[in-house]
N, C-alpha and C positions, 0 to 999 in steps of 0.2 A: 404611502409607499411605492403606489404605481405610477410617480414621476419619477423616484430613483432607477425603477428599471426600463424606463422610457428609452434613455437609449438602445440595451440590450436588445428590446423588442425592434428595433430600427434597424441594428445589423442583422438580426433573424432576418428579417424581410430582405435586407438588401443582398445577402448572401443568396439568399431562395431565387428572386429575380437574378444573380447575375451566376446562377446553374442553369435557370432556365434560358439565357437567354446564350451560355456557352452550347448547352444542346441544342438549339434549334437552328444555330450559326454552323458549327463544326459536325460532321457526320462520326468523326472518331469518338465524339463524345456521345455519342447516341448510341453507342456500343458498350459504353461502360454502363455498369448495372447502377442503378436510381441511387441515389442519396441516402435515403433510407435502408438499403439494403446494405450499402458500404460501412454505412456507421455501427448497425448491428454486427456484420462481420468484423465489423474492427474490434466491438464493445466485448464479441463473446472470445478472440481470440485476447485479448487483454485478461478480460478473467482467469483464462489457461495459464495465461504467463505467470500471473499471482499466483496462483495454484500449485506452481512448478516449483517456484521460490520458498513458500512457508513448507511444501513437501521437502525439499530439500534441507532446510534450515532444521524442520522437524527430526529429519534421520540422521544427520548430522548430530545432532543433540542427542538424540537418544542414544549413537553409537558413543557419545562421550560418557554418558551418564553410565551405559555397561562397561567400560572402560576398555570399546574398542579402537577408541581414537586419542587423541591428544585433550584439546578443550570443545567446549561449544564454540559456536559462532552465530554471527547474525547474516544478515542479508548481505552484504560484503563480502565475507568468507565465503558465504556459501557460492558465491560466484567465482573466485578464488579456487575454491574446488572443484568448480562444473570445468573451468579452464584448462585443468591438470588433465581431465577425462580426454578419452578418444575422442577423436574431432570437438574436443574444445570450441576452438574457435568458430565453428559452425552452428554450436550448440549456443554461444555468447550473442552471435549477430541475431539469430531467431529470437532470444530472450529480449534482446536488446529492445526489438521491431518491437514485439509483444507487449510489453512496458508501455512504452510508448504510445501504443494501441489506448493501453487501459488508461495511460494520463488523458488521451485525448476524449474518451468515455468520462473522466472525470469533469473534465473542464466544459463539457455540454452538459451533465449532471447539476454542476454546483454554479456554472454562469449560466446557461439558456434554460434548465430547470429541466432537464430533460423529463425526470421521473414525475413532472407534473404535482410537486411537492406544493410551492405556491407559496406567498409570501408571510406567513405567519410570523409568529418567533420559535414554533419547535423548526417549523422548515426550516428556517435562517441558518438555526443553527445545525440541522445537517450538513445543510448546501454549504455553511462552512467548511463540518468537515470533511465534508469530501473533495473541498478547494484544498484543505490541508493535506489530506491524500493523494491529492494533483503534485502537490509540490514536493513529497515524498519518493513517490514513485519515479518522477522527473530525474530526481537525485539519483535514485538507485539507476535509472535503464544509463544515463549518466556515467553511471560509476561501470558499468555491462561495457559500453563501448570505450573506456578507457584502458580495462582490462587487455583489449585486441591490440594496443601497442605494447602495456606492461605487465600482462597477466606473469611474470616468474615470480614477482612480489609479492611480501610477507602481507594478504590485506588484513589478518585481523590485528597486527601491529600498527600496519597504516591506517587504519582508520581509529582505532585509539588516540592516536599521534595527532592526525587532523582534526578530532570533536577538543582535543586539548586546545590545539591551535587556535581554533573558534572561539574555545572558552574563553583565552587568554585576552584575544582581540576584543571580544565582549566586556571582560573586567576592565580593559583598557577607558573603555566609554563611562561616560558620566554617569554615576551609580547602576554601575557595573555589576557590582555584587549581587544588588537588587535583580539585574535582568536576567541574570543566569538563575537563580531562585525560581525568576518566575518562567523560563524555559522549562527546570525542573517541577515545576507544577502542573506546565501544560502538558509536560510526559505523564505525568502523573492521574492527570483527568484524562487522557486518551485512552489510558492504559483501565480505568476506573470506568468511563464510559462504554468500553467494550464488555465490560464483565457485567455491566447492567445491560448493555444491547444481549449478553448470551443469555441473560437469566429472564426477561422479562419481551425481547421480539418474537413479533410470530414470522418467522422463515419462511412460510409455506406461500404467503397474500404474493411475496415479488415471483413466483416460481409458477411459470407455464407446464403444472405435471400432474399425475393424478394425484389425489387424495391421498393415496398409498404411498405413494412412492415421495411425498411432502412429508407425511408421518415418519418415512422410514430417516430424510436425511435431517430433520429438524434437530435432534438428539446431537447430530455432528455436527452440525452448525453452532449449538449451544456450547458443548465443549472446547470447539473450536475458538469462539469469540470470548467465553471465559479465561483462557490458557492465553489468546494473545493479550487479552490487558492482564493477566496477572504477571506474562513477559515480561510488561514494559515497567512496570511498579519499581524495583532494584534499581532499573535505571534511570527514574524518574527520583529516585532518594540519593542517587547517588548526584545529580547533575544541582540536586538542591543543596545536598550538603558542600558541594564544592565551591554553589554559591555563595554560601553562607559564612567556609572559610574564606572564602574571594581566593580559594587557589584551583587552579586550571588543570595541577595535577592528578587531582582528584576524579576529576571526568572521566567517564568510559565510555564502552563501546555498549551496543546491545549486545554483543556475544560474551566478553567478558562480565558485565554485570552478569549473566546465568551459569558464568565460569564462577564468578564468588558464590554466588547463591550454593553450586554445587558442593563449592569446601566448607558449606554451613554443615550441623550436625542431621544427619539426614538429607541430606542435600542432594544427594546422588536420587533419590526416589521421587524427590520433588522437580526434580532437572528432569525424571522422565517420565514423568506424569506432563508435566508441561511442552515436552517435548510430543507425546502423543495426542495432546492437543492442538499443537503447531501443525502436525501434520494432519489432524481432522480440518484444520482452518485451511488447508491447502487442499483435499479432498472434496471441500463445501464448494470452493471456489471453482472447480471442477463440474459440480454440477450447475451451480450459477451459470460457465459457460456455453452450456448446453439446454440449460430450462427455462435461467432468468428473461422474466418479460423486457424486452429493450425497445423502446421508442423513440423515434427522430424527436427533436426539440420541436416544439409549436413553432411555427412561421419560416421553422427553416429551407421546410421545404411544401410548398405548393398542395391543394390534395385535402 
């Protein structure tokens, strides 16, 4: 396994050497904060951006559950509603930059093992999840910047249409129906994984805060992860059914899946609890932005 990661270790060493050479040669670079400080700052901004997204989604879903607005929305829908607010473009620029900062941190976690997880089976599964998270937030960050040019469109409808287009392309491939079922099962796996983490994880061990504060925020983190996982389950079911029926029209989006959940008996109450959980997830991301232990990847910086 060490041989597999040898090229990555070589890249880390080369980046460290390149950074030191640049700081030694150019005076202006010596005024730039050290790379560990920059990496930590980017990670904290990224966690804050993630928190802002989930608090926004949760608030909008809660308003939908209370019949104060139209439908529940996913991340793209939340971005669209932010764009319609005063100084919406400024908010989008800041949010997009923050999300790209979070993507960078996820890459450092998954590829460069910033959290020192190692190469055990459990660690590799965790790092794979972080890599998938980097892809998701990269797509979301791209969506944010798309709205800078086209933020007057209906994001919810476009998100569903875009998902259905992607599903159609997937179904056109050999064994496309099974591939789409596989995508649905992956979404279900992500949802179940979040629920399991919410129940079992020790959220305080990654935080540099007092024991009292860690005990206070842990229930918030648990509620957030369980709600986030539960929110993925309807979407995973819809995508799996679409693959089973080989029908892209049955594919929906995150917000539309929650909206379908609301239409079930007692759905408004379930949606309201899910919304509160998503808000809790966002609030815990703010806690991580302040207190999470963040270290630069090994060998990326000297010393």
